[in-house]
N, C-alpha and C positions, 0 to 999 in steps of 0.2 A: 701248892706252889710255894717254894721257899726262895726268898730273895737273898742272893749271895753277892760277894764282891767279885771283881774281875779276876783277882788272884786265886780265889777259891774255885771259880769256874775253870780256870786254866788247870789247876791241880786235878779237878774232877775229870776233865776231858783227857788229860794226860794218862789217866788210869784206864781208859777204854782199851780193851785188848785187841790185838791183831791189827788189820788194816780196815778201819771202820768205813762204812758207807754213810755219808752225811747228806741228808736232804735239807736244803735251805730254801727259804722263800725267794722267788725270783722276780722277774720283771723289774718294777721300780720300788719293790718292798724289801730289797735285800737287807738282812740284818748285819750291816757292815761291821759293827763293833764286835759282836759275838763271833762272826766269821774270822775276824782278825785274831781274836783270842784263841780260837781253835787252831788256826794256822800256825800260831807261834808255839802251841802246846803239843801238837801232834805232828810227828815227822812225816808220816805217810798215811794218806787217806784217799777215799773216793768221794768226789763232790758232785752231787746230783742236783741240778737246778733247771728250771724252765725259763727260757728266754733271758739268760744271764746277761747282765750289763757289764760294761767295762769296769775294771778295778777289782774283780774277784781274784782270789789267790791263783797264781799260775806259776808253778815252780816244779823242779824235780821232786817227786814224792807225792804230787797231787795229780790224780787221774780225774779228768773232767768227763762227766756223763750227762747226757740229756736226750730227750725225745724232740726237743725244739731248740734249735741253735740260735742264741742271741749273739750280739757283738762281742761279749766277753769270752765266748768260746769259739767263735767263728774262725776257721783256719788254723786252729791250734793243733800242733802235732800230737798224736796219741789220743785225740778226742774219741770217746766212745759214743757214737750216735745210735740211738735205738729207734728205728722206724716204728711209729705207733699213732693210731688215731688218738686224739687228746682224751676222748671219752674212756679209752682203755688204759691210759697211763696209771690210774689207781691200781688196776690189776697187776701191772708190772711190779709195783712196789710191794704188793701183798704176796705175789707168787714167785717172781723171778729176781727182783732186786731189792730184797728186804733191807731197810735202813737200820743202822745202829744208833744214830743220833739225828734228831730233827731240830733245826734252828728256825724259830719263828720270829716274826716282828709283830708285836701286838700293841693294843691300846693299854692304858693303865687299867687296873682292876675296877670293876663296877658291879655291885650286888653279887659278889662271889663268882664273877665271870671276867674274862678278857675277850677282846674281839680281834680277829685276824685282819680286820679293817679293809685295806684295799686289795688284799691278796688272799683269797680263799683257795680256789683252784684245786690242786691235788693235795693240799696240806692236811685236811682232815683225814684222808686215807693214809697219809704218811704217819700221822700221829697214831692212828689205830694200829698200823703195821708195826711201828717201833715199840708201842706199849705191849703188843701181843708177844714180843720176844724179849721183853725186859730191858729195852734200850732207854735212852735218855731223850726227854723233850725239854728244850731250853727256850725260853722266851726272852727276846730283847724288848723290854717294856718301855714304851715311848709315849709321852703325853701328846706328841704331835700326830700319832697314828689315830685316824678317825675310828669311832666305835660304830661298826655296821652290824646289821642284824642277819637273821637266817642262819645258815651253816657257819657263818663267821664266828659265832659265839662258842667259846669253850669254857667249861667249868675250871676253877682253879686246880682241882685235883687231877686234871688231865695234863698238867704241866709240872715237871719236876723242879726246875730251877728257873729263876728270873734274874736278869741283870738290868739295872735301870740306866737308861740313857735319855738324853734330851737333845734331839737333833732333827732338823727339817727333813721331810720326806723328799726323795729324789723325784725329779720331773724330767720328761723328755724335752729336748731342745725344741722350742716352738718353730715349726716350719709351715708358714702360710702356704696354702695350695697355690701352685703356679697356674698359668693359663691352661695348659693341657689337662691338669687334674680338675680344674674348675669346669672345663667343658665336659669331661667324662662324668663328673658328679652331677651336672645338670641333666645329662642324658639318662643316668641311672635313676635320678629322682622322678623322671617322667614315667618310670615303670612302677612307682610306688603309689598306690591309691590311699585315700583316706581310710583309716581304720586298720591299716596294715600293721603287722608285727615285724620289727626290724632286728636283723643281726648284721653287724658290720664289723669287718676285721680291722687290722691296724694299717694306717698309712694315710697319705695325702688324699687319695680318691675317696675312701670312706668319710673322711673329715669333710671333703667338699660336698659329698652327697648329703650329709646331715645339714650342712649350711643351706642347701637348696630345698630343704623340706620344712622350713619354718612356717610356710603357709598351709600345710596339711593340718588335718584335725583328726583326733581319735587314734593317734598312733600309739603303739605299744612297743616295748623293748624286751626281747629275750635273746641274749647274746652272751658269748663267753667273756666279752669285755666291752667297756665303753670308755669314752674320754669326754672332753669338754663339750662336744657337740650335743650330748644328751641334755645336760642342764640348760643349754641354749634353747633346745626344743621345748623344754618345760616352761621356760620364761616366755616363749612365744605363744604358749597355749596350744602347742601341737600335740601334746601327749594326753592320752586318756587318763584322767585323774583317779579313776577307780581301779586301775590295774598297776601293780607294783612294777618298777623297773628292775628287771632280773638280769644278773650277770654273775660271773665267777671271779673276775678281777677288774680293777680300774687303774688307770694312771693318767696323769695330766697335770694341770696347774694346781697351785695352792688353792685357788677358788673352787676347783672341783673337789678337792679333799675336804674343804669346809662344807660343801653342799651335801656330800654323802654322810658326814658325821651326824650320827643319831637321827638320820632322816628315815622316817617310817615308810617313805615312798620307795626306798631302795632295799632290795632283797638280794643278799649275796648267797649263792648256792655253790656246793662242791661241783667239780667239773663233771663228774659222772651223772649229774642231773642236768646241768645246763647243756651239755653236749650229747645227751642221750637222743639218738635220732627219733626214737619213739615219742619222747616228751616234746621234742621240737615239732614233730608232725602234728601234735595236738593244738599248737598255737595257730590261731586263725590268720590266714593270709600272710604266712611268714615269708618275708623277702630277705634272702640271704645274699649279702654283697661281699665278695672276696676278690682279692687281687691274684695275679699270676705273673710269673717271669716270662712265660711263653704260652702260646696256644698253637694248635696245629689244625689242619684241614679235617681231621677226624673229630674236631671239637673237644679235644683233650687238653687239659691244662697242666703245666708244670709250674708249681709254686715253691719247690723245695731245693732245686739243684741248679748250679751254674757250671756249664762245661763239665758235667759229671760229678762235681764236688758239692757236697751238701752245703746249702746256704742257710736254710731254716729247718724245713721239715713239714710234715703234714699239718701240724696244728689242729685246729678244729674245722678246717675247710671240708674234709671228707664227711664229718658228722653232719654239718649244716647243709651241705648240698643234698644229701640223702633225705634229711628231715624236711627241708623246704619243699622238695618235690612231692612229698607225701602230705604236706599241709594243705588243707582245703583252700584253694585260691593262692597258694604259695608259688614263689619263683626262686630259682637258684641263679644268681648272676655272677659272672666273672668279668671284672673290669680291669683294663690295663691300657697303657699308652700303646699306640701302634708302632712306635719306633723307640729303641733304646738309645738315648743321646750319648751316653758315655762309650758304649761299645759300637755305636753307629751301625746298628743292624736292626732289621725288622724283628718285632716280637712275635709275629705270625710266621710260622714255618710250615713247610709241607707236611712233615712228620716229626714228632718229638724223637730225639735220639737218646733221651734219658728216661728215668721213671716218670710215670704219670701220677699226678697228685689226685686229680678228680676228672670226671667226665659226665656226659649226659646232663648238661646245664639247660636252663630255660633260655637264657640270653648270654651273649658275649658282647661287651660294650667297649669301644675305644673312643677317642676324640673324633674319629672319622664317622662313627655311626653305631647302630645297634643291629646285631645279627640275631634273628630269631632262630633258635636251635630246636627246642622241644617241638615234637610233632611233625618235623620235616624229615624227608628221606635223606640218606647220607650225601647224595650228590647236591641236593638243595642246601644242606647245611654248609658244605664246603663252599658253594657259590656265595652264600650269605656272608661267610667269613671273609672271602676275598673282596667282595664288593662293598661291604659295610664296616669291616673292622681293620683290614690291612691298610697300611700307608700306600698312597698312590705309587710311590717309587718302587714298591715291592710287588705290585699286583701281577705284572706280566710274568715275572719269574715264578710267582706262586701258581699262576695258571699252568705254566709249563710243568712245574713240579707236581701239581695235582693231576694233570693228564698222565704223567708217568706212573702215578699211583692208581690209575684207572678211573679217575673222575673226569667225565667229559665236560670240562669247564668252558664257559664262553669267554 
């Protein structure tokens, strides 16, 4: 790894031929400074990021690409969305969408290595893919980036160039769970026994669920990501101290970033490990908690599209639903409010009109109650969803819609 100036990096990037594909760290680990240098030096390029946040380059000449749409790419004209399970995205980069440049956001060097810190995810695969074809790996080296262990650690010879910056890491805007989310979280927590292994997605409901689990003991974490709720569990004595907290990326408060820094309890793995359904299934009593935009009477969930337009994508939901169902004592839970307040519509519909993200869950939970799905016949599943998940104002219409689909609902 050779440390160079910003002007030297600009000149180097300007020399990359053709219309390069650039893979950059996403979520809240975006290497904003090196991305800005690239954008000023290269007129036309393809930008591949996962859950890109607002403020990324968006102009003529930049083609946005992603398998998981974040607010920085959502609704953008010309967006290239690649439907993919998160566990298979590394294969996309190695076989179908090979990168020419990879932009990382790393810790400062330590003992001949740097760490990817809060964002491992698909980056190790991207580094391998770009080095296999003679491309460039550029690190934005930041003393504020935590040093985390596991697959986060790269040797210095895996990085071509480094640019030094000193800037705080981005954090999501804190949104304390509202009353509905808190009620859903409490219901989900009732399904989590002592000793369970947790996977929780992004959002108010997973945060509320974690807050309701501080009284449990012996909990473990195997998840694609986690946020501030996990160190809160550690502080409360809810986590099994003998088992590392395993994830592929984290984001949250500055306190979270301090907690993961050089913490041997935290193990960061590449996404094709954390999201491998086979490895997930080996975790004892894995309880997977994910959200959805809609569910239907077939117990199918839509977590990716709104009125046919992509909102986010598969993410890791499909990986963890399958893995949890095969875990001894595991459960796959979909949690959502029964009513969408902005659209003023029921989130439970007779039948999804768009693509299905996942199906065959153990439970579906709303603030109204908990529907037991696994092990019931199709009619019983539909009745459970109407009686226990749907908003009371929507139930009669759902019964009529269910009957039209062949469900003899009461």
